N, C-alpha and C positions, 0 to 999 in steps of 0.2 A: 359441708354446708348443703343445704337443700331447700327447695321451695316447691309446694304442691298446691294446685287449686283446691278450693273448698267451697261448699255452698255459701258460706258466710264471706268469702273473699279468697284469702290464701293463708296457709300455714307455712312456717319456715323454721329452720334451725340456724343458729349462728353461735359463734364462740371463739375462744382464743386458747391456744396451747403453746406458750412461748416464755422462756426465761422464768420458769417457776409459776407462771399463771396457767391455770387450766380450768376454764369454766365454759358452760354452754347454756343457751337459752332457747326455748321454744316460744314462738310468737305467732300472733294472728293479726293480719292486716285486713280490715274491712272498709267498705265504702258506704256512707250513709245515703239516704234518699236525696239529700241536699248536695251530694257530690264531695263531701269531706271524707278524707281518709283518716281512719283511726287505727293506731298501733297499740296492741295489748300484749303483755307478757302472759303466756299460759303457764310456764313452768321453768324452774332452774334445773339443769341437768347435772349429773355427777362430774362431768368434765365436758370438753369440747365434743359435740356430736360429730361423728365421722361419716354417717350414712343415714338417710331417711328413706323409708319405703311406704307405699300405700298398701295396706292390708285389704281394704275394701273401701268403697266410697265413704268418705268422712272418717275413716279409721286409719291411723298411721303408726309406724314404729320407727324409733330412732335408736342408733347404737351409740353408747357413750361409756368409756372406761369399763369395758367388759360387761356391760349391762345393756339390756334392751328395755326401752320405755315405750309402752303402748298408750296412745292418747287420741282424743278427738278434739274438736275446736273449742270444747268447754273445760276439759279436765284430763288429768292423768288417770288411766284406767288400770294400769298394771306395770310392774317392774320385775325383771328377772335377771339373775346373774347368768352369764353365758360366756363361752369362749369367743374370742375375737375371730372374725372370718379370716381364713387363710387362702392362699392361692392353691394349695394342695388339699383337695376335699377328703383325702384319706387320713391326714394327720391333723 
């Protein structure tokens, strides 16, 4: 799971991988000028997101089921298949 600040509020990933369920969601939490909080779903992930990183201000990457998804607070910008990170950088 992860949450990062964004100009519009905060972006976050959440999901579940348990007993046959495996899903993930990217969301955006913003606050209006009247102080109301708005929760919006940005994207469904291939499975539970395992890690989220900031690439640059307003640009994020999330790892999910051997894929990396690059997005901003408006949309998915790219998707690539990759190996899952390991503790051993050589293998």
